[in-house]
N, C-alpha and C positions, 0 to 999 in steps of 0.2 A: 422639775420646775423649782424655781427659787421660792423659798418660803421663810418668813421671819420666824424666829423661834418664839416660843410662848413667853419667855421672860421679857423679850422685847415688847411684846404686846402689853404685858403687865406694867412694864416701865412707862409706856405711853399713858396707860390708864392712871397710874399714880400721879404723874405730872399734870394730866388733865384735871384730876380731882382737886389737887392742891391749887391749881389755877382757878378753878370754879369757886372753890372755897375762899380764895384770896386771903389765906391765913394758914395757921397751923392745924394739923390733924394728926392724931396718933395712928399707929399701925392697925389697930383693931378697927377703927372707923374706916380707914382707907380700904382695908381688905373687905369689910362687909359691904360698903357702898359700891365698890368696883368689881366685886366677884373674884377677888384674888385670894388664893389659898395662903394662909399665914406662913406656911413653910417657904414661900418665895420672897417674902417681904425683906428679909435681911439681905439677900443677894441683890435684890432690886435697889434697895437703899444704898448699899455699898457702891454699886456701879454708878448710880446717879450722883453720889457724893464725890466719887473719884474724878468726875468730869466737871464738878462745880455747879451742878444743877440743883442739888438738894443739900439742905443743912439739917442736922439732927439736933434737937434740943433735948437733953437728957433730964431725967427726973420723973416724979410721979405725975406731973402736969405737962410733961414734955411731949414731943412729937416731931413732925417733919414740916419744913417750910421750903418753898422755892427760893433760890438765891438769884434767879434771873426773872426778868419781867416776861410774861407770856407773849408780849409783842416782839421780843427779841429771841424767842426760843422756838425752833422749828422741830417738826416731827423728825426730820432727817438727823438733827443733832442728837435726839434721844435714841434713834435707831443706831447711830454710830457708836453710842455708849455701850451697846450690847452685842452688836454683830461684829464678827471678825472682819467681814468685808461686805460691801454692798454691790460689788462688781458682779455683773451678770455672767462674765466669762473671765477666765484666768488671764487672757491677753490684755485685759483692761486694768490689771493691777499695775502698780508703780513701775515694776521692772519690765513690763510689756512682754512677758514670756510667751514665746511662740515656738512650738515644736518644729515648725517649718522655717523659722527665722524670716517670717514674712510680715511681721507687724507693720512696717512702714507702708506697705502697699496692698495689704490683704483686703479684698472687697467685703468679706464677711466681718472682719474687725471694724470696718467702716460702718457697717450696719449696726453692730453691737454698740459702737460709740454713740450713734444717734439714739438708740433705745436707752442706753445708760443716761444720756443727758436728759431725756424726757422723764425718766424715772426720778432722777435727782431733782429736777424742776418740780415735779408733782409732789414729792415728799418734803420739799422745802417750805411747805405751808406752815405758818406760824400758829402756835397753840392758841393764841387769842382769837383765831378764826372760829374756833369751836365754842367760844364762850357766848352765852346768851346776853344780850344787851340789858 
């Protein structure tokens, strides 16, 4: 069964907390409020910074802020920052690898394609959806 890694879950929590706060928060605050071990924060922040979701403000009063509006940021975007692939099967990767060379006409691949499309659609929900009015 496909399962998101724990770092991905923590990355979603970091973004959600910063979106809810609508401002800067330091790593201690984020970790305490979202139940994230401090040992993960550096890795999470680096991944989110690399894809332009997070900015770090250094110094004693520094912390992290979102660089994107929660209305334009989806869960899928965050997941893609951490996961090597979200494809449910190897044949859905860009190179369409198939050990039978049947990708163009495979009935099972057609099913996988439908499932993948639904998964992507469901994960494309915007972070703002989770914010309380």
